[in-house]
C-alpha positions in Angstrom: -50.1 40.0 -42.1 -49.2 38.6 -38.7 -48.7 34.6 -37.5 -52.0 33.7 -36.9 -50.2 30.9 -34.6 -49.2 33.3 -32.1 -51.2 35.1 -29.9 -51.9 38.6 -29.7 -49.7 41.5 -28.1 -51.8 42.4 -25.8 -51.0 46.3 -25.4 -52.0 49.1 -22.7 -52.3 52.3 -23.5 -51.1 55.3 -21.0 -53.3 58.0 -22.1 -56.6 58.6 -24.3 -55.7 61.9 -25.2 -55.7 63.3 -29.1 -52.9 60.7 -29.8 -54.6 57.9 -28.5 -57.6 58.2 -29.7 -56.6 59.7 -33.2 -53.8 57.6 -33.8 -52.8 54.2 -31.6 -56.1 53.1 -30.6 -57.7 52.8 -33.9 -54.1 51.6 -35.7 -53.5 48.9 -33.1 -57.5 47.6 -32.8 -56.9 47.2 -36.7 -53.9 45.2 -36.6 -55.1 41.4 -35.2 -51.5 40.8 -33.6 -52.7 43.6 -30.8 -55.3 43.6 -28.3 -55.9 46.7 -26.6 -56.0 45.2 -23.3 -56.1 48.3 -20.7 -56.7 52.3 -21.2 -55.3 54.5 -18.9 -58.3 57.5 -18.4 -57.7 59.5 -15.1 -60.6 61.3 -15.3 -63.3 60.1 -17.6 -64.8 56.9 -19.7 -64.6 58.0 -23.2 -62.8 54.9 -24.8 -65.4 52.9 -23.6 -67.8 53.7 -26.3 -65.3 52.6 -29.1 -63.6 50.3 -27.2 -66.0 48.3 -24.7 -63.3 45.6 -24.3 -60.4 47.0 -23.0 -60.6 47.7 -19.4 -60.3 51.2 -18.3 -57.8 51.8 -15.3 -56.7 54.9 -13.4 -53.2 55.0 -13.1 -50.1 53.6 -15.0 -49.2 51.6 -12.2 -52.3 49.6 -13.3 -50.4 48.9 -16.3 -47.1 48.3 -15.1 -48.5 45.8 -12.0 -50.3 43.8 -15.0 -48.3 40.6 -15.9 -50.3 40.4 -19.6 -49.6 43.5 -20.4 -46.5 43.0 -23.0 -46.1 46.6 -24.8 -47.3 50.1 -23.2 -47.8 53.1 -25.4 -46.4 55.8 -23.4 -48.4 59.1 -24.7 -48.4 61.0 -22.0 -46.9 64.7 -22.0 -43.3 65.2 -22.7 -42.4 65.2 -19.1 -43.2 61.8 -18.6 -41.6 60.4 -20.9 -38.4 59.4 -19.5 -39.9 57.7 -16.0 -42.8 56.2 -17.4 -41.1 54.4 -20.5 -37.7 53.8 -18.0 -40.6 52.3 -15.4 -42.2 50.2 -18.2 -39.0 48.8 -19.5 -38.0 47.8 -15.7 -41.3 46.3 -15.4 -40.4 44.0 -18.1 -42.9 45.5 -21.1 -41.7 46.8 -24.4 -42.5 50.3 -25.5 -43.4 52.2 -27.8 -43.0 55.9 -27.1 -44.7 59.0 -29.1 -42.9 61.6 -30.3 -40.3 63.3 -29.2 -38.6 60.5 -27.5 -37.8 62.6 -24.3 -36.7 66.2 -23.4 -32.8 65.7 -23.9 -30.5 63.1 -25.7 -29.0 61.7 -22.3 -32.6 60.9 -21.3 -32.6 59.0 -24.5 -29.4 57.1 -24.0 -31.0 56.3 -20.4 -33.7 54.7 -22.2 -31.9 52.9 -24.6 -29.5 51.2 -22.3 -32.2 50.1 -20.2 -34.3 48.9 -22.9 -30.5 47.0 -24.1 -30.6 45.6 -20.2 -34.0 44.2 -20.0 -34.0 42.7 -24.0 -37.1 44.5 -24.5 -38.2 46.4 -28.1 -38.0 50.3 -27.5 -39.4 52.3 -30.4 -40.6 55.8 -31.4 -43.8 56.6 -33.2 -42.5 58.5 -36.1 -45.6 57.9 -37.7 -44.8 60.2 -40.6 -42.0 58.0 -42.4 -45.5 56.6 -43.9 -47.0 59.7 -45.3 -47.6 59.7 -48.5 -45.3 62.5 -49.4 -42.5 61.1 -47.9 -42.9 57.9 -49.2 -43.1 59.4 -52.9 -39.9 61.6 -52.3 -38.1 59.0 -51.0 -38.2 57.3 -53.7 -37.4 60.0 -55.9 -34.1 60.5 -53.9 -33.1 57.0 -53.9 -33.6 56.3 -57.3 -31.6 60.2 -58.4 -34.5 61.2 -60.5 -33.3 64.6 -59.7 -29.7 63.8 -60.0 -27.7 64.5 -56.9 -29.8 66.7 -54.5 -28.6 69.8 -53.5 -31.3 71.6 -51.8 -34.0 70.4 -49.7 -36.8 72.5 -48.1 -39.5 71.3 -46.1 -42.5 73.5 -44.4 -44.9 71.8 -41.7 -47.1 74.8 -41.3 -50.3 75.6 -39.9 -52.7 78.8 -39.4 -53.6 79.3 -35.3 -53.4 82.8 -34.4 -54.6 82.0 -30.8 -53.1 80.1 -27.7 -54.7 77.5 -27.7 -56.6 76.8 -23.9 -56.3 74.2 -21.6 -53.2 72.1 -22.8 -49.7 71.6 -21.6 -48.3 72.3 -25.1 -48.9 75.8 -25.5 -47.4 76.4 -21.4 -43.7 77.2 -21.0 -42.0 74.1 -20.0 -39.3 71.8 -20.7 -40.3 69.6 -23.9 -42.8 72.2 -25.0 -43.4 74.4 -28.2 -43.4 73.7 -31.8 -39.7 72.4 -32.6 -40.1 69.4 -30.2 -43.9 69.3 -31.7 -43.5 69.0 -35.1 -39.9 69.2 -35.3 -39.3 66.0 -34.4 -41.2 65.0 -37.4 -39.4 67.1 -40.0 -35.9 66.2 -38.2 -36.7 62.7 -38.6 -37.4 62.8 -42.1 -34.7 64.6 -42.8 -32.4 61.5 -41.5 -33.9 59.0 -43.2 -33.1 60.5 -46.6 -29.6 62.1 -45.9 -28.3 60.8 -42.9 -26.7 62.8 -40.0 -26.2 66.6 -40.6 -22.4 67.6 -40.3 -23.6 70.8 -38.9 -27.0 72.9 -37.5 -28.0 76.4 -37.4 -31.6 77.5 -35.6 -33.9 79.4 -34.8 -37.0 79.4 -33.0 -39.0 82.3 -31.5 -42.8 83.1 -30.6 -44.5 84.9 -33.0 -48.2 85.2 -31.7 -49.3 87.6 -29.4 -49.2 86.2 -26.0 -47.9 82.9 -26.3 -45.5 81.6 -23.7 -43.7 78.6 -26.4 -41.7 78.8 -29.4 -44.1 78.6 -32.5 -41.8 79.2 -35.2 -38.8 77.7 -36.1 -36.2 77.7 -39.6 -33.6 75.0 -39.1 -30.5 74.7 -41.8 -29.1 71.3 -41.3 -25.6 71.5 -43.1 -24.1 68.7 -45.3 -20.9 68.8 -47.8 -22.9 69.0 -50.8 -26.3 69.9 -49.5 -28.4 72.2 -47.5 -31.4 71.0 -46.0 -34.1 73.3 -44.9 -36.9 72.7 -42.2 -39.9 75.2 -41.4 -42.6 75.6 -39.1 -45.4 78.3 -38.2 -48.7 78.6 -37.1 -49.1 82.1 -38.6 -49.0 81.0 -42.2 -52.4 81.2 -43.8 -52.0 81.2 -47.4 -49.7 77.7 -47.4 -47.3 77.5 -49.7 -45.4 73.6 -50.9 -45.2 71.6 -48.5 -41.9 69.6 -49.9 -39.0 71.7 -52.2 -36.1 69.7 -54.1 -33.6 71.0 -56.4 -31.0 68.5 -57.8 -28.2 68.7 -60.5 -31.0 67.3 -63.3 -34.4 68.8 -62.0 -36.6 69.7 -59.4 -39.5 68.1 -57.5 -42.3 70.2 -55.9 -45.3 69.1 -53.6 -48.3 70.7 -52.4 -50.9 69.5 -49.7 -50.6 67.3 -46.5 -50.8 63.5 -46.2 -55.1 62.5 -45.5 -54.6 59.8 -43.0 -54.9 62.1 -39.5 -57.5 63.5 -40.9 -59.0 60.5 -42.3 -58.1 59.3 -38.6 -59.7 62.0 -37.3 -63.1 61.6 -39.2 -63.6 58.1 -37.7 -61.9 56.3 -40.5 -59.6 53.3 -40.3 -56.6 51.7 -42.5 -58.8 49.4 -43.9 -60.7 51.8 -45.3 -60.5 51.3 -49.3 -58.3 53.1 -51.1 -56.8 54.5 -47.5 -54.3 57.5 -48.1 -54.7 57.7 -51.5 -54.1 61.7 -52.4 -56.4 63.4 -54.6 -55.2 64.2 -58.1 -54.7 67.8 -57.5 -52.2 67.5 -54.8 -49.9 65.5 -56.6 -46.6 67.0 -57.2 -45.0 68.5 -60.2 -41.2 67.2 -61.9 -39.6 68.7 -64.3 -35.7 66.8 -64.3 -34.0 64.9 -67.1 -33.7 60.8 -66.8 -31.4 59.0 -69.1 -31.2 61.9 -71.9 -35.0 62.5 -71.6 -36.7 65.6 -70.7 -39.0 64.4 -68.0 -42.1 67.0 -67.0 -45.5 66.3 -65.1 -47.2 65.2 -62.2 -45.8 62.2 -60.4 -48.9 60.0 -58.4 -48.1 60.2 -54.9 -47.6 56.8 -53.2 -50.5 56.0 -51.0 -49.4 56.1 -47.1 -50.2 53.9 -44.4 -49.3 54.0 -40.7 -50.4 50.5 -39.8 -46.9 49.5 -41.4 -45.6 51.4 -38.2 -47.5 49.1 -35.7 -46.8 45.9 -38.0 -43.4 46.4 -37.6 -43.8 46.4 -34.1 -45.1 43.3 -33.9 -42.9 41.7 -36.5 -40.1 42.9 -33.6 -41.8 41.5 -30.6 -42.9 38.4 -31.9 -40.4 37.7 -34.5 -37.7 39.4 -33.9 -37.1 41.1 -37.1 -35.2 44.9 -37.3 -37.4 47.6 -35.6 -37.7 50.0 -38.9 -37.5 53.4 -36.2 -34.8 52.7 -33.8 -34.3 54.0 -30.9 -30.6 55.9 -31.5 -32.1 57.3 -34.8 -34.7 59.3 -32.3 -32.2 60.0 -30.0 -29.9 61.6 -32.8 -33.5 63.8 -33.7 -33.1 64.9 -30.0 -29.8 66.0 -30.1 -30.6 67.9 -33.4 -33.1 69.9 -31.7 -30.8 70.8 -28.9 -28.5 71.5 -30.9 -31.0 74.4 -32.8 -31.5 75.4 -29.7 -28.2 76.0 -28.6 -27.7 78.0 -31.8 -30.7 80.2 -30.9 -28.9 81.3 -27.7 -25.6 81.3 -29.2 -26.3 82.9 -32.6 -24.2 80.4 -34.1 -23.9 77.3 -36.5 -23.5 73.9 -34.2 -21.2 71.1 -35.4 -22.7 68.0 -34.0 
């Protein structure tokens, strides 16, 4: 996959929390084009057991001051994204930002301008573009197997009826709450499928007793001949379909969730045989008409693979190939989050 004649990209990981442990470190070390050189752990040395070749440092400045580092992964709390990514770009480093990109679209504009000024690669870790169910839906939509799609509904629901302790994600503040956390993924997928909507209607709220941050949203993205609904809640014990698509020729329904995150949490790697392959009982159901023939049955899910994200980052840095996840796309996602929050406050639809 990588160019064996190029030296591996030296990487600094800004945090070894959930995203660093589950996603970034395993995916980076599975690709021979990268070398995990330094990991910031301010209070622990947990990464030493799994990645003894990486040096543990106690500050983000240690990454900035290392001339050997080419790429820094900024996977810290959302309020630090702007300052850390900007300082990394100004230090001449390429940057991958954990989603959400930034808290405001103005901050996103600032980072995009800084990356261009220093000729550095800047991208957001929108890994769920490589979920198997989304890859399958993308192919169904692209090949018009439902005719013209008129309705798209997506859910990212969980059941957690308590407030998780000791996490900034449950504390009130800029960039916290479920819309920034899970909404970033769902909005990104909708934009990939359908492009920029004309307007946004947003409803957000706190459903769990004692909650400080939004744990529910219901977004409607308005297009000329299409309605997109994105919903998420922490109080869904009995899950319905994850995706519902209706078109002029048929429908597609999909239950279940991509297995990659669970596999990574279990310590498995994308090098595992049959990686990203779903169980047959989770395949989506298609009922449509194609070339005059009625087609009804299950559709085998395309295997997902988050490794494709970092392979593209390697190619963008070493071979100057186009980014799969462009920062301008993620900035539009933040604009939609802002519009949804404005819609909630003003109780009206916001035209983009």
